[in-house]
C-alpha positions in Angstrom: 9.5 -23.9 14.8 11.8 -21.7 12.7 15.0 -20.4 14.2 15.2 -16.7 15.1 17.7 -16.1 12.4 15.4 -17.6 9.7 12.5 -15.6 11.1 14.7 -12.5 11.0 15.5 -13.3 7.3 11.8 -13.7 6.6 11.0 -10.5 8.4 13.6 -8.7 6.3 12.3 -10.1 3.1 8.7 -9.3 4.0 9.7 -5.7 5.0 11.4 -5.3 1.6 8.3 -6.6 -0.2 6.1 -4.3 1.9 8.3 -1.3 1.1 8.3 -2.2 -2.6 4.5 -2.5 -2.6 4.2 0.9 -0.8 6.4 2.5 -3.5 4.3 1.0 -6.2 1.2 2.3 -4.4 2.7 5.8 -4.2 3.5 5.7 -7.9 0.0 4.6 -8.8 -1.4 7.4 -6.7 0.8 9.9 -8.5 -0.3 8.4 -11.9 -3.9 8.8 -10.8 -3.5 12.4 -9.8 -1.8 13.1 -13.1 -4.7 11.4 -15.0 -7.3 13.3 -13.0 -5.5 16.6 -13.8 -5.5 15.7 -17.5 -9.2 14.9 -17.3 -10.0 18.2 -15.6 -7.9 20.0 -18.3 -9.8 18.3 -21.0 -13.2 19.1 -19.4 -12.1 22.8 -18.9 -11.0 22.9 -22.6 -14.3 21.4 -23.7 -16.3 23.8 -21.6 -14.3 26.7 -23.1 -15.0 25.6 -26.6 -18.6 25.0 -25.9 -18.9 28.6 -24.7 -17.0 29.8 -27.8 -19.4 27.9 -30.0 -22.4 29.4 -28.1 -21.0 32.9 -28.5 -20.2 32.3 -32.1 -23.7 31.0 -32.9 -25.2 34.1 -31.1 -22.9 36.4 -33.2 -23.5 34.4 -36.4 -21.3 31.7 -37.7 -20.8 30.0 -41.0 -22.0 26.4 -41.4 -18.4 25.1 -42.0 -17.1 26.9 -38.9 -20.1 25.5 -36.9 -19.3 22.0 -38.2 -15.6 22.5 -37.3 -16.5 23.6 -33.8 -18.9 20.6 -33.3 -16.3 18.2 -34.7 -13.6 19.5 -32.4 -16.0 19.3 -29.4 -16.8 15.7 -30.4 -13.1 15.0 -30.5 -12.7 16.4 -27.0 -15.7 14.3 -25.8 -13.9 11.2 -27.1 -10.7 12.2 -25.4 -12.6 12.8 -22.1 -14.3 9.3 -22.5 -10.8 7.8 -23.1 -9.4 9.5 -20.1 -12.2 8.3 -18.0 -11.3 4.7 -19.1 -7.7 5.4 -18.2 -8.8 6.6 -14.8 -10.9 3.5 -14.3 -7.9 1.2 -15.2 -5.7 3.1 -12.8 -8.3 2.8 -10.1 -8.3 -1.0 -10.6 -4.5 -1.1 -10.5 -4.6 1.1 -7.4 -7.0 -1.2 -5.6 -4.9 -4.2 -6.6 -1.7 -2.4 -5.4 -3.4 -1.5 -2.1 -4.5 -5.1 -1.6 -0.9 -6.3 -2.4 0.5 -3.8 0.2 -2.0 -5.0 2.8 -1.0 -8.6 2.1 2.7 -7.8 2.5 2.0 -5.9 5.7 -0.1 -8.8 7.1 2.7 -11.2 6.2 5.3 -9.0 7.9 3.2 -8.7 11.0 2.7 -12.5 11.1 6.5 -13.1 11.0 7.0 -10.4 13.7 4.4 -12.0 15.9 6.0 -15.4 15.5 9.4 -14.0 16.4 7.9 -12.2 19.4 6.3 -15.5 20.6 9.5 -17.3 20.1 11.4 -14.8 22.1 8.7 -14.9 24.8 8.8 -18.7 25.0 12.6 -18.7 25.1 12.5 -16.1 28.0 10.0 -18.3 29.9 12.1 -21.4 29.3 15.3 -19.5 30.5 13.4 -18.2 33.6 12.3 -21.7 34.4 15.8 -23.1 34.0 17.1 -20.4 36.2 14.5 -21.1 38.8 15.3 -24.8 38.7 19.0 -24.1 39.0 18.3 -21.7 42.0 16.1 -24.4 43.6 18.8 -27.0 43.1 21.4 -24.7 44.7 19.1 -23.9 47.6 18.4 -27.7 48.1 22.1 -28.5 48.1 22.7 -25.7 50.6 19.8 -27.0 52.8 21.2 -30.5 52.7 24.7 -29.3 53.6 23.4 -27.2 56.4 21.3 -30.1 57.6 24.2 -32.5 57.7 26.5 -30.0 59.5 24.2 -29.6 62.6 
C-alpha cells in the first residue's frame, strides 16, 4: 500500500488536475454562451432583413434591390448554418470536458478514499497495540500482586 505522503502527493496532483478541468469547463461554457448569443444576433438580424424585404416588396422594389436583399439573406442563412456547426463543435468539446472533469473528480475521490482507509487501518492497528500494551501491563501487575500475597 502507498505511504500517506505519496497518497497526499497523488491527492494534490489529482486536485490540481480536477481544478484545471473545471476551469476548462467554465471556459467552454462561456464560449458556448458567446456562440449562442452570436447565433441569436444573426437570427434576429435575418428576421429583421426578411421583414424589410417583405415591406419593400409590398411597397414595390426593383429587381436588383430584390436580388440584393435575397442575396444578403442567403449570406445570413449561411452564417447561421456555420454558427450552428460551431455550436455543435463546442457542445462536443463541452461534453468531452465534462467527462474529463468527472474522471478527475473520480480519481481524486479514489485517492481520498484510499487515504481514509489507510488512516482508519492505522488507527485500528494503533488501538490494538495500545490494548495489547495495556493488557501486558495489567498482566504484569496481576502477576506481581499475586506473588506478593
